[in-house]
N, C-alpha and C positions, 0 to 999 in steps of 0.2 A: 560884083564879085571880084576879089583880087586874086589873080593867078599866082603871082610871086609873093607869097606870104612872108618869105624871109626878108624881103626888102621893105615890108610895111612896118609901121610903128604900132605895136600892140596897145599903146596908151591913147592914141588919137584916131585910129582907123574907125570910120563909122561902123556901128555894130552890124548893120545889115550887109556889110561888105566882107565880113570875116568868113573865111573858108577854112574849116578845120580839116576837111578831107583833102589833104594835099601831101602827097608822098614825099616831096622834097623837104617840106617842113619837118616831117617826122624823121627823115634821114639825118637831119642836122640837130635833132633833139630840141627843136625850137617851139614846140607846142605849149610849153608850160605857161609863159606869160599871157597867152591868149586865153587859156582856161581860167587862170586867176582872174582876169578881167571879166569874163563872162559869168563866172560864179558870183562875182561881186555885183555886177551891174544888170545882168540879164540871164539869170540861172536857167530859165526855160527859154532857149534862144532859137529863133526861126531863121533859117538860111533859105532865102527865096529861090535861089538857083544854084545848081552844081551840076557836075557831069552826070549825077544820078538823080537829078530832079530836086525839088524842095524837100526840106526835112527839119525836124525839131531836134535840138541838142538839149538833153537833160543832164545837168552838170553837178548838182548837189546830191549829197548822200541820201537824204530822206526822200527826195523826189525820185531818185533812181530806185530805191527800195519799193516805193509806191508802184512804179511802172512794172517792176520785175515780179511783183507778187499779185498783181491784179490781172489775171489771165482772161477774165471775162470782158475786159476793156481793151487790153493790149495783146495783140496776137503775134505769135512767132511766125505765122505764115504770111507771105510765101518765102521769106528769106530772113536770115539773121544778120545779113550785111546790107549796106545801102544799095548795092547793085541788085536789081531784080533778076530772077532767073531768065536765062535765054530760052525763048520759046522752042527753038530747035535743038537745044542741048541742055535740058533741065537736069538738075541733080537733086532730087528730093532727098532729104535727110531728116532723121527724127527730131533733131534739135529745132528744125523749122516746121514742126508739126504741132498742132494743138491737140487737146484731149478729144477722144480717147486714143487716137492713133499714136501720139507721142509715147504714152506709157506702154502701149503694146509693143512697139518697136524697141524702146529703151529696155524694157523688161527682158527682152530676149538675150541681151548681152551684159546687162548690169552685174550678174553674179561673177563674171570674170575679174572685175576690178573692185568688187565690193569689199567692205572691211573684213568680212569673214574669210576672204581668200588671201588677205595680205600675209599671214604667217607662211603661206606656201611660197611667197616670193622673197621674203626678207633675206634668207641665206644666199639665194642666187644673186640678188642685187648686191649684197655685200661682197661676195666673191668676185663678181665682175668689176665692181668699183675698185677693189684692191688691185686687181690685175691691170686695169687701165691706169690708175695712179702710179703703180710701180713701173710702168712702161715709159713714163714721161721723162724727158731730159731735165736735169737740175742745172740751173745756172745759165741756161740759154733760152732765147725767146722762141715761143711757139704760139699757135692760135688755139686758145682755150676752147673756143666754140667748136672747132673741128675735132680736136683730140680728146676732149672730155664731154662736153655737153651733147653734141650730136651722137658721139659713139655710145654713150651710156643710154640715152633715150631710144636710139634706134635698136639697140640690143633688146631693150625691154619690149618695144613694139613687136619685134620679130618673135619674141616669146609669146606675147599675147595672141598674135595671129597664127602661131606655129608656122612662121614664114621662113623659107629657105635662108639660112643664116648668111650664106655667102653673098646673097643678093640684098641684104638688109639696107644698103645705102639707096636702093631704089625707093624705099619708103620716104627717105629724106627728100629726094628729088620730087616725088609726087606731092609731098606736103608743101614744098616751096612753090611748085607750079600752081597749086590750087589756091594759094593765098596771095599770089603776086599778079599785078597788072601787066599786060603785055607792054614791052618797051622799057621796062624798069630793071633790066639786067638779068632776069631769070629766063623768060621767054620773050621772043621778039614780036610775035603776032598771035592773034586769037586762034588762027588755024594751027599753029604749032602747039599752043596750049591744049586745044581739043585733041590733037593727034596723040600727045603724050598721055592725056587722061584716058583715051581709049586703049592705049597700051597697058595702062594700069588695070583697066577693066578686064582686058583679055587675060592678063596674068592671074588676076584673082578669080576669074571664071574657071580657070584650070584648077585652082586650089579648091573652089567650091565643089567641082565635080569629084575630085578625089575624096573630099570629106563626105560627100553624099554617098559615095560607094563604099566608104569604110564601114566595117562591121561594128566595131565598138564605138559608142558615142564618146567624143572627146570634149574638153572644156576650153578649147581655144575660141576666139571670137567668131571665126568663120563657121566652125562646127555649130556654135550656138545660133547663128543666123540660119544655118541649114535646117536646124531642128525647130526653130521658133515658129509658133503657130501663125504669128503676124508677119513673119519675114521669109518663110520657106518658099513662098511663091512671088517674091519681089521681081519686078521687071528689071532689066539690066541697069537702067539709069538710077533707079532707087537703090539698087545694090551698090553702085559706084558712089552715089551721094553719101550713103551711110559709111562706106569704107573711108571716104575722104574725111568725113567728120571724125571717125575714130583715129585716123592717122594724124590729123592736125591736133586733135585733142590730146593725144598721147605723145606728140612730138614737139610741136612749137611751144606749147605752154611750159612744159617741164624743162626743155632745153634752154629756153630764154631765162627762166628763173635760176638755173644752174649758172648761167653767165652773169645775170644781173646781181647775184649775191656777191660774186668776186668784185665786180665794179663798185658796189655799194660799200663794201668793207674798205676798199682803197680810198673812196671819197670821204669816208668817216673813220679815220684810223683809230680814234679813241674807242670805237665800237669793236674793232679788231682786237685791241688790247683787252677789252672787257671779255671778249669771247675766249681768248687764250687763257685768261685768268679763271674762267668759269665755263667749261664746256657744257655744263648742264643747261646752259641757256640756248643750246642748239634748237630744241623744238620751238621755242618762242621766236628765235631768229628766223626759222624757216617761214613762219607765218608773216613775219615782217618783210622778208625778201619778196614773198608773193604779193603783199600789199604794195610795197615800194616799186616793184617792177611792173605789176599789172600786165601780164604777158599778152592778154587779149584786151585791147584798149576799149572796145565797145561791143555792144550787141544792139541790134535793131529790133523794134517791134512795129506793128502797124495798128492804128486805132480802129477798133471794131465799131465804134459809135462816137458821136460828138461827146467831148468831155472837157473838163477844166483842170489845168495843172499849173500851179504857181501863178495863178491869175491870168493865164493865157488860155485862149479857146482853141482846142485841138479838134479838128474835124475828122469825121469818119474817113478812113483811107489814108490819112496822113502818116508819113514815116516818122518814127520817133526813135532817136538814138540815145541809149543809155551809155554815157561815157563813164565806164567803170574806173578808168584811169583818173578822171577828174574827181569822182566821188571819193576815191582813196586818198586824194590830196585836199579834201574839204576840211578846213579847220574847225567847222562845227561838229565834226565827227572824230577828228584826231588832233591832238595837240601837236604843234610844230610838224605838220604833216609832210613837209618836204625833207625833213631829217630822217635818217635811217637809225632806228633805235632798237637794238636787238631784244631788249626786255620791255618793250612798249606795252603798257596796260591795255587790255581789251583788244589786242590786235586781231584776234580771230574773227572779229566782226567785219573784216575787210570784204570788199565786193568782188574780188578777182574770180571767185568761183561762181558768181551769180547767186540768185536766191530763187525760192519757189520750185516749181516742178522741173525747171531746167538747170538746177544747180549741177555743177560739174560732177559727173558720176565717178571720175577718176581722181577726185581730190585727195583721198586718203593715200592712194598709191603714189601720187606726186609728192606728197609730204614725206612719205617713207623714203623715196629715192633721194630727196634733198637732205633729209636727216642723216641717212647713211653716208652720203657723199661728204658732208661736213665733219662727221665723226672720223672718217678715214683721212680727210685732209689734215685735221689737227694732229692725227697720229704721226704724220710724215713730214709736214712742212711747217716751218715757222711763219712763212709769208708767201702768199701768192700775189706777186707784185704786178700790177698793170703797168706796162711800159710804153703804151701808145694809146691814142684815142680809139675807141671802138668804131667799127663800121656797122652802122645800123641798117635794119631791114627797111626797104622803101615801101612802107605800108602804114596806113593809119589804123589798120585792124590788128595785125600782128605787131606787137610792140617788142621788137627783138633785135638780135645781133647776127651779123655775118662773120665778124672777126673781133676778137679781143686778144691782142698780143700781151703775153705775160711771161714772167720769169719766176721759176720756183726757187725758194730759198729753204734749204734743209734745216731741220731742227738742230 
């Protein structure tokens, strides 16, 4: 296994030495040639050793779809990331549950972000987006991630949880902690990570108690968990696990697509011209942003039985990683997949939301937020110019950004 993948040659490194779970590689955006080689030479690829043990990488679109939709063969339990749950600090969450528990827990909160509820959010999202964009400096550099992407997604999360608005940046902090490895710039130690996660639990336990004591039933996520038949008696760690799932799902994914779209249009300026000439392409562009960015790079499954995939023998208990990011760049599924094309045909078949019973329940809300953001950007600015390289998240799971310096140019 090669520890320093940045120093290795993607063309000549022995296949069994390739290590895709390497935070430094992802911080430098260096993963692409490795995935291209694996898709070409060994699309169902075995990594014999890593810090999380051996695992299979599934890198082509059709194979990923097969794994994601065959729930009787590939289980979401005990984890959807390569790291197994800590025995003394487990965080059960419904995305890492199989049926029937998965649907029972998911069903408790799904109405809050379902398509029927979207009209209730549209006006609020637009008003907040307008206020945020109108507050930005024109003609001087600032961090788009902090001022726009985090601010808009954190406000939406606070609304979904009915979370104290003045404390909403705590949600961002807890999201970052939950998806970052100790020593990579967010938390230094496992002990610090656990301590801050327990602070999150304590805060939300207070909100749980208030909702439980409230007379009138409300439609925020916590109230729905309090009332849900499958969730009302959750133990504290299951409550925390589901909270982290909802926070990350509502924060990291949308916020990194909000940033990735700006970066993509700067890297493909002809598409920016196309967008200015025809704003009606925004809905299509939103799907292309989500494909091109792929804000969560992978999901893990565990084989429930011996099976064959791509000519490889996968054994019961093996870890199987569906690399959504790789499937979205598979040229058998998308023409010129590394290009950003805002009117790409068939783009909605992208893998970023997953498929099957675990398909992202907030996908419609995410698309609504992105659509409104770009409608309001085009109303105000001729160009959101990226003026320095992005600072990327040190993670092979969350494919995202810490900083994106930009300058706004007025119309």
